[in-house]
C-alpha positions in Angstrom: -14.4 17.9 17.7 -15.8 15.4 15.2 -16.1 11.7 15.9 -14.8 11.0 12.3 -11.3 10.9 10.9 -10.2 11.1 7.3 -7.5 8.7 6.0 -6.1 7.7 2.6 -5.8 4.1 1.5 -3.4 3.4 -1.3 -2.7 0.3 -3.5 -0.5 0.1 -6.5 -0.3 -2.4 -9.3 2.5 -2.4 -11.9 0.5 -0.4 -14.3 -1.5 1.9 -12.0 -2.1 3.1 -8.5 -5.3 3.9 -6.6 -5.5 6.4 -3.8 -8.9 6.7 -2.0 -9.9 8.9 0.9 -12.2 7.3 3.4 -14.1 8.7 6.4 -14.0 6.5 9.5 -15.1 6.7 13.1 -12.4 7.7 15.6 -10.7 4.5 16.8 -10.9 2.8 13.4 -8.1 0.4 12.5 -6.1 -0.3 9.3 -8.4 -3.3 8.6 -11.4 -1.0 8.9 -9.9 1.5 6.4 -9.1 -1.2 3.9 -12.6 -2.6 4.2 -14.3 0.8 3.8 -12.1 1.7 0.8 -13.7 -1.1 -1.3 -10.3 -2.0 -2.7 -11.1 -5.7 -2.0 -14.1 -5.6 -4.3 -12.1 -3.7 -7.0 -9.2 -6.1 -6.9 -10.6 -9.5 -5.8 -7.6 -11.4 -7.3 -5.1 -9.3 -5.3 -5.9 -11.1 -2.0 -5.4 -7.9 -0.1 -6.1 -9.6 3.3 -2.8 -11.5 2.9 -0.6 -8.5 2.0 1.7 -6.5 4.3 0.3 -3.1 5.3 1.8 0.1 6.6 1.1 3.7 7.6 3.3 6.3 6.0 5.9 3.7 5.0 6.1 2.1 8.4 4.8 -1.5 8.6 2.0 -2.0 11.1 -0.5 -4.6 12.1 -4.0 -4.5 10.7 -5.2 -3.7 14.3 -3.2 -0.5 14.3 -5.5 2.4 15.3 -5.5 5.2 12.8 -5.3 9.0 13.3 -6.8 11.6 11.0 -4.5 12.3 8.0 -2.9 8.8 8.1 -2.0 7.1 4.8 -2.7 3.3 4.8 -0.5 1.5 2.3 -1.0 -2.0 1.0 2.3 -3.5 -0.1 2.4 -6.1 -2.9 5.1 -8.8 -2.9 8.1 -7.9 -4.9 8.4 -9.7 -8.3 12.2 -9.7 -7.9 14.5 -8.8 -5.1 16.0 -5.3 -5.9 19.6 -6.6 -5.3 19.0 -9.4 -7.8 17.6 -7.0 -10.4 20.7 -4.8 -10.0 22.9 -7.9 -10.5 21.1 -9.0 -13.6 21.3 -5.5 -15.1 25.0 -5.2 -14.3 25.6 -8.4 -16.2 24.0 -6.7 -19.2 26.1 -3.5 -18.6 23.1 -1.5 -17.5 21.9 0.2 -14.3 18.5 0.8 -12.6 18.8 4.4 -13.8 18.9 3.1 -17.4 15.5 1.4 -16.8 13.7 4.7 -15.9 15.2 6.9 -18.6 
């Protein structure tokens, strides 16, 4: 049994997303994975240390211990509340579906 684990770290911007696989020592945390991914250097203006994080869609603390195969997700703040976006579209006679088609 190896002392290393493999995890994915994902961060999305409005125009692109980046998914990186990192190798970490067993017992590594979410913070370790983000640091090892180098995303902070790639996106210095994103202030990654202030954003919410999760593993497989479940919010967790940065001290959360990772397991091999986990996917660390860094969540950006919403530009607009989804409910408000739907209200604004409804006033225009459109739906969210119209926006993707």
